[in-house]
N, C-alpha and C positions, 0 to 999 in steps of 0.2 A: 767785181765781173761781171762787168759789160759789155753786151754783145756787140760786139761791132762788124760783124758783117754789115753788111750794105751804111755803114755810117761811116764818121769822121770824127776822127778825133782833132782840133784847133792850142795850140799853146805860141806864148811869146817865150823866145831866150834870147839871152846874150851869153858870147861864148867868147868875149874881149880877155878874158884872164884862162883861159883852156888855152896852151900852147899849143904843138907839137910836141908828143911824144905823152899824151894826154887827151882821156875823153871823159865828154860827160854822155852817156845814156838815159834814152828813157826803152824800156822796153817790155813787151810780155813773156811770162812764161803761162804754164798749165799745169800748177801746183794744189795740191798739195803731191805731197808725191805719194805713190801708189805704196811704196816701202815701208812706209811710217805714215799713218793714218792718224793716228793719235796726237799726231803736230802739224796743225797744219802749217804749220809757218817754215814748213821743212827745206830749202832751198833747193831749186834745180834749173837747169837751163841743158843749154841746146850741144853743150860743153862737157858739162857736168862736172862744174867747178862746183859744187854741192855734194859733189859725193851723187850725184842725181841727176840722170838723164829725163828731159820734156823740151815739148814743142816748147819754140821762140820764136817771135817776131822782132824785128829789133825798128823800133818805128826812129828811134836817131842814136849813135853812136858819132859824138861831132866834135871836134876842137873847132880853132877860128882860122884852119888850111882846108878839110875834108868835115862833109857831110854823110854817112851811109845808112840807109835802110835796109832790110834783107830779110830772107824768111825765111827756118831752119825746120822743117818736118822731120819726123823722128821715125821708122821703123814701125810697123805694128804690134804693140803692144804683148808679153808674153801673160797671162793671170793680170793685166794690167800694169803692169814694169814695161817698161820703155828700158832696153840692151843696147838702143844705138841710134843717135841724130847726126842729119846732117849740119854738121858740123861751121862749116866755110858757108853755109847759106846758096839761095839759087834768088830767082826773080828781083834780082839788087839791080838799086838804085844809087849812082857815085855822084855828089855834086864837090865838084874837086878845083881848089887853085886853079891847077894845069887842064885844065881839061876843055870848059869852054871861057874863054878869052872876057875874066871879069866878072863872071859869072858869082863865083863865092871867094872875097876874099877880105883882106883887111884893108880898107880905100877902096875901097871898088866903089866908081861913082854910075853904072850900067850893070851891076846888080846885086847881088847882098852885099854890105858892108859889113867884115864880124868885128870890125870894133863895136859895133851899136847895136840895139838890140833888133830885132828880128821877128815876124811872125810866122808860125807852119802850119801847116793842115793837109793831115792826111785824109784820102778819104781810100776805103775799104769796098770795093766794089763787089757787086756780087750777077752771076747771070743764072740763071735757071734753078737758082738755093745753091751755088756751088761759090768760092769764093775763087773769084776767076782773077783780081788783079786790086793795083791801086794807083794813086796818083798824088805825089808830093809837089805841097805847091807852097813855097818860100815870098813874102812880100816883106817890102821894105819902102815906107811911102808909095811912089806910083810905080816901083819898082820891083817885077816878077818874075821868079824863074820857078819852072813846070817842067817835069821829069814825071812820063806813067812808063809803068810795066808794060800795059796792054796787053790784051789776053795770056795770061800766064796756068800752063796748062796744072805747073806742080803746086801753086797755090789750094788747088780743090782737092786734095789731101791734106788740107788744115783749115779745113770749112768748118766740122764739128770744135776744132780744140779756137778758133780767134770768138767763140760763140762766149767760149768759159775762162778766158788766163785773165787773171792779175794785172799791174801795172809793177812796175818797180824802177826804179831811180838810180843812179851811181855814179860815181866819178874818182877813176884812177887813173895815175900813169904807168907803163910799162915799156922796155927798152925795147919790146919781140910786135909794133904795131904797122908790119907790113905792111900790113890791110886795109890802113888805114894812112896811107902817104898822101901827100901835096906834093911830092918832085923836086 
């Protein structure tokens, strides 16, 4: 459970074999769920996939055509139990094949060539002790793509959460990935 507030995470990724309709994801969730403290591995997320709600921060939901980063806060818990979360997320950064010419696509010569490995860095910004924004930097050789949320007041609601979340990695496919489209 790293405290990401004011820190960063860096990693290398190769999405060459992750086609449209598939997602490779790296994210954080606030576990364990309060409903089941006896099982610290009881999964939860902002979409209640494991049957339990909890705050989530998507560091990367991506394939070779799109890269999505977003925060999902939850309503205040009742007796420690979350009843609802922001399923869609806010303060979202999207790097898409069709968003800025050449920024993120297979074979790009000016941005990130998603047929090859590239480096990702996510900086978690804080102002006055509050989670205030984040900056996504992707590099590949001399090429760089940078996006920032700027100041996003939504994130202040996740200040305590971002200091206690655990890491999750997943890989999945679905026919309903309209939120991760490349056009």
